[in-house]
N, C-alpha and C positions, 0 to 999 in steps of 0.2 A: 509694259514701261517696265512694272515691276518684274517681271518674270524676265525678263532679258537681261535685267541685272539681276537677277538670280543666277539664274545661269550663268551669266561671267561670272560671280562667282566661284560656284562649285567647280567651275572649268580651268578656274586658275591655278597654275604649277604652283607647287609651292616644294620648301627647297630643303635638298634630303636636309642639311644638319634643323631644321625647323621637325624633322617629324622624330632627329633620333631626340630632340634632346628631349619634347612633348614626352616620347616612350621613355628617356631615363625618369624623369620628372614622375610618368607613371610607378614607374619600377618603384621608386625609390620609398613617392607617398604608399605604397599598399607592403612593401615591406616596414615601413615606418610605423603604419596603419596594427600588421597583423603580430610585430615584437609591444607593443606601447599592449594591446590585449591580452597575449601572453603574459606579460607586465603584471595585468589584474587580476589574467583569471591564477597566474601560477603563486604570486603573494598572498591571495586571497585579499586584498584591500579592497575594506568600506573606499569607491565611487566621490573621487572630491570632483569639481565641474571638470578635470580634464579627464579626467574618468568617466564623467558623462556624457560628454560628446562625446570622443570614442567612441561606448554604448550604443549612443544614437545612430553614428554609423555602422559599426558591427551591425545593429539589428536592422536597418534598412529594411532586407530584403521579409524578413517575421513580420511589418511595418505591412508594408504591400500588400506580405498576404494576409495578414489582420482584414485589411480595409480590403479585396474583394471577398474575401468569409464573411464579411458583418461582423466582425467581434472588434475593432478597435473602437479606440476611448478618447476622442480628442483633445481632449481637458488633460490622459497624463499618457501611460503607455501603453503596450497593443493590451487590449481586457484579458480577467481570467480564465476565458469561459475554455479558449481553446486547451486549459490543463484541465476542467472537469468535464468536460461532454466528451460520451461515450466515445474510441476509437470511429469506429464504422455503425453505422443507424441501420440498424438489422430492426427486424419483428416489426414491422408495415403493419400497422391497425392496430397495432396491441400499445397497452397503454394500461397502466396501475397494475393492481391482484385482480387475476383470473383463477374462483373457487371452482373441483368439477366437482365438490358434493355439497348437499343441502345445511346450511345455519343449520348447528348444534350435530350433527351427524359424525361429528369425529373427535369425539374427548382424548383420541389415543394423542391425537395432536396434541403439543403445549405452544409455545409464545416463539413469536422469532422477536432480535432487539434488530428492529430495521436500520441500520445506519447508513446513511447514502445524501448523495447533494441535490439541494432538494434547485433546479431550475428555476422554477414559479419565485421563488424569495433570496435567490443567489447565494445562500450558507448549508452549511450542513448541518442535518439535524438527525438525531436518534425519535424511533419512535417504537414503543412498544404494542407488540399486533395481537389481538388472541387470533391462532387460526383453529380454530374450535368456533369459535360466535363469529369471525372475520371483523372485527370490527377496531378500529384503536383506543387505546387506553390510554397514553399518554404518549406527549413528547417533546424532550431536550432540542434545547437549539444549541449554535455558537454561535450568534450573530455579533456576540458583544467583547469576541478574542484581538480583539483587537487594542481594548483600552486594556485589559489579560501582562502584554507583552511589555507596555511602559513599565511594570511593575519588576519586567523579569530581571535578574541578576547572571543571566545565563554570558560568561566567557567564551566566546565561540571565534573559526576566523570561519568557518565552512558555510554561512547564514547569514541573512540579517532578519530575524523574526517580525519585527515592525515591516520588511518589503514583502518575504520571500511567505509567511506563516497570513498575511494577511485575511479577513471571516472570507471576502469572496474565493479563495482561496483555499484555506484548513478545511480539512474530510472529516474529522474524528477519526480516526482508523481504530478498530476494531475494540469499539465502545464497549466497556466494562459495566457491567451495571450490580451495584450491591445489593445486598437485600436492606436498606435502610433506602432506597431508592437516588442513591447516588452514581452518578458515574463516572468514572475515567475512563481519561481520551489521551492522543494527541494528534497528530499530520503526518506522521509517517518521515520526520524528523523535527521534531521538538521539546521539548519540555513535557512533562506532563500535569494535562489540565482534571478540575474536579468541575463538575457541574448538579447543583446541589438541583430539584424536582421543581425548583420552582427556575431551571436555568440561570442561576446564577453562578460564574464562575471564580473561579481561585487559580493558583498555581500550586503543584501536590509535589511534585519536586521538579526541579529549580538546575543542579547539578549540571546539567548534563544532554546532550542529544537525545531521543528515545526513540524508537524502532517498531513497526512491523506490528506483531500479536503483543495481546497480553491475555496472560491465563492465570487463575489463581488457583495456588497449591494444595496441598493435607494443611494447614496450618492457619490458611487465609490471607499467608504474602499473594505476591503477586513476581511471573519471572516476564521479562521483557527488553526486548535483544536492546541492547546502548553501545552508542559510541565512543569509543573511548580520545578523551581527550587531554591531554600527547601523548600520542600513539606509545604503546608496549614495546613496537620492534622496528629493528634500526632497517625498515626498508620500503622504498616507495618515495613516491614527490610530496608536497603538503596535502595535495588529493586525495591521499593513501587512506581508505577505511576501515580502520581496524576496531571488527563487531566485537562484542564485547556481552554477555550474555548477564545479567544485572535481577536483586532479589526484593524487592521494593516493599513495605509494610504498609500498611492500611494508609496507616498518616503521614507517610515518604519519606520515612527514611532510609537509605541505602543497607542492607545487609548482608550485600553478599553484591560478588563484583569478577569475570574473571572475561580475559582476552580469549577469545578459540580459536585463536591461533598460538598463543599459549600454550594452552591447552589440549591441542591438537603437538606440539611441539616437543611439548613434557612425556608424552602418550606417543613418545616417536613414529607421529605420524605426523612431520615436520616437511619431508618429503612434498608433499601436498603443496604447499607454500614455496618451499625454496630450491624444490627440485622442477620449476615450470620455465626456463629458461628468464627474460626481464618477467615476466607475468604482465599484472594490471596491478589497478590501483585502487581494486575491490576485489580479490582473490576468495571470499567467502561469500559474503553476502548472503548474513543469519538471517533467517527472515521467518524460523516459527520455533517457540519453545512451549513443547508440552509436557507438561510433569503429569509423575505416577500420584496418583491418589490412592492405590493401594498394592499390598504384593503382588505381584504375577510369578508367573516361574521365571523367565530372566532378567524381573531386575527387581526395585523395590520402592517404595515407597517415598519419596524424594529423588529417585532420579530424575534423570531429566532426558525427554531426545531430541535432538536440533537438527529443525532443514537448513544442511545448509547451499541455494541457491548455485551459487558460482561451481560448488563437486560436484553438481549432482547427487547429493550426498546424503543420509541418515546415521546418528552418533549417538547412542544412549550413553550417557556419560553423569558421574555419579562424584554428585561437587563434594560432597564430604570425607572423598581420600583423592579427591581429586584424580579417574578415575577412567581409561573410556573405554567399557565395557565391550561394546559393540560397534560396529561401522556399515554402512554398506553403500556402494557405488554404484549407482543405478542399480534395475533398468529405467528408472524411472527417469527424465532429461530437466530440471530446473523445476525442480520440483519447489511449492511452496504450502502445503502443509501436512503436516502428521497428526494422525490419530487415536489412542488407544481402546483396543475395541474389547478384547474380554485380555487374558490372563497370560496367553499366549500367540496376538499376534495384534497385529498393526495394522493402519490404512495408513494410504499415502495419494496425496492429490496431487497429481503429474501431468505438469504443464505440456510436458513432451515437446519441448519448444526449441528450437534448436536456431544458432544462430546461422543466418543468410549473409547473402549481398550486400551491401552497404552497410554489415554492422548490425543489420536489421534484425529480428523475432520472426520467425516463423513456423505455426504450430504445423506439427506432421500428422495431416488429418483430423483427430482431434484431442482435448483431453483426454482425460480416462481415469480412475479409483483405481491403486494395486493396493492388495493384502497379500502380507508377508505374512506368511506362519513360521515362527521362530521354529517351533516343533520338529514339519520337516522342510528349511529350508526353502518353502515354496512360494514361487509371487502365483496368482491367479485376479481376474480382472473380469466380475463379475455382473459390469456392472455398461460395459462395453458396448455392445450391441442398441443400448441407449441413449449412450452419450452418441453414438451416427444417427441416430433416429432424429437425432430433437439437434444434433449440427452444433455442440457444448464446446467449447475454447474460447478461451484468453491468455495471451503471451506472460505477461510479466506478474497475475497476481489471481486472485479465487480462494476458491475452500471449499472443502464438505463437509457433510457430517452425514452418519449411516443412521437411519431413527426405522431401527426394527428394519421388516426388509428395501425400506426404500432408502434416498439419494436422496441432499437435500446441497447443491450445487449453487456460488454466488457463481454468474461470468459475470469479474469486475468490470473488466473494462469496456465489455458490453452491457450494463447499468443489468443486467437479467439475472433475478433467480427465483431458480427450479426443483420442487420436488417429486416425484416420479421412480416407478417400480421399475420393475431392469428389465420390461418389457417397450422400454419407453413408454408408458401410462401416464398421463400427466395429474398432479393429485391438484396440484396447485403452483400459480406461480405469478411474476412482477417483475414488468417491464418498470423502467424509472423514465420515464416520461413525462415533461414539462408541457404547459399550454402554447412554446411557442415549436411545439413538436418536437424537439430534437430529445436523444432519452442521453441524460448526464450516466454519470460515473457512481456507482454502490463502493460503500467503503467497509467489505468485510463485514457482512452481518453475523448474527450469530443464532441461535435458536436454544429455548429455555426451555425444561420439562414444565408440565401441567404443576406439579407441585409449588416447585420458584414461583412459579407463574400467574398462578390466584395467591401466595404472598403480600408478591410484590403489586399484583390489582388492588386489591384489596390496602392496602400502605398509600397508595399514590392518588384512590379516589378519595382518601380520608385526609388527607393534605392539604393545604390550600394553594394550590398550584391554579394557575388559570385556566391553565393550558392543561387540567385535567378532563376528560371525559365520563362527569357522572353518570351511574345507571343505576 
């Protein structure tokens, strides 16, 4: 009987005017919802009750996706897991460190500050490992970062520290270890924080949003990219990124800052920004500042190399007189790291990533590291075959460091570190896999030489830190 009633209901003719009216309501509701979402997005307004309702509707597909993938938290929003888990789960059967040499037989290797997201603890950590003895020396963690944001005086329309940078999402990007065992870091769009040897956190620099690399110059001060607010240029909308360079003292004072767009414009390179049609909201995307610690044949101590990802461009800049000394676009494409090798050569971590359909990134084959020679104006890639053999690729992050005849590479988005020779022979590798079987992101790890690492090890093992591994 019920089947007959249902069939009758389904076969009942609906007047055309009702169909048109329902269609009109659907269209009008869609337009209103889209307009409301755009209003909150463009105005960068904090979400009130109406905004949260709109956000819930707009993120419904994301919620369904989180449910299907087991990352939904029923009492809150979809979990942060999808933000910190590796893009693709590669490296089957591999987990943690794999050393291909006997303990104590590689004194030429120093230490690594392993910056990673700990998928077991669901927060980021920095770990100091001795690569020769193959043991962990010390751990810093950022589990208590939520309390830090409550003390922040940062005024910005671009993020909500308590929500966007909560402990489950905080990544501790390119953490910088000082000689007394303190760490400076950020989460790639946040103020700079400091962690002491006991992982007690405090705000170091709270006046702006900082991001990407952190490098110490010859005076012991720190170069770090920043987001300049309000923007210094009359282009773009409310979401426009005016990337700048900033020099910060170890106690958090801003010693120097400059908009990258301004320094380009003032050096006759404004066409790179203003001469490309309507452009985009992130025309520069500064992701690395590499200071010259000594004079070279083509630069002086105090000069800096800049990696401008969205220009596929490396710039040599002298802050003391606001001069661009040299620049080169390509053959690297959307690169992420530039290093000074000697008096006349630099290396560039070439993501070799192109924009593909639906505005997605796609690595063309593999990443590679290109060495540029200023004397001969030539480029070569001595590790190309090794990159192909090891299938090294990371789309929008990644870094490298040359260690003698070997190369250290971080596949940030895929959670693997590897050091290898030009023929692809691996000395050691690390895969950031957690107990749940998933691989999580790395956070821009860095190598530390033997002399500095031994000094830090001694200091840390004499500290009162309960995290110190004493031996």
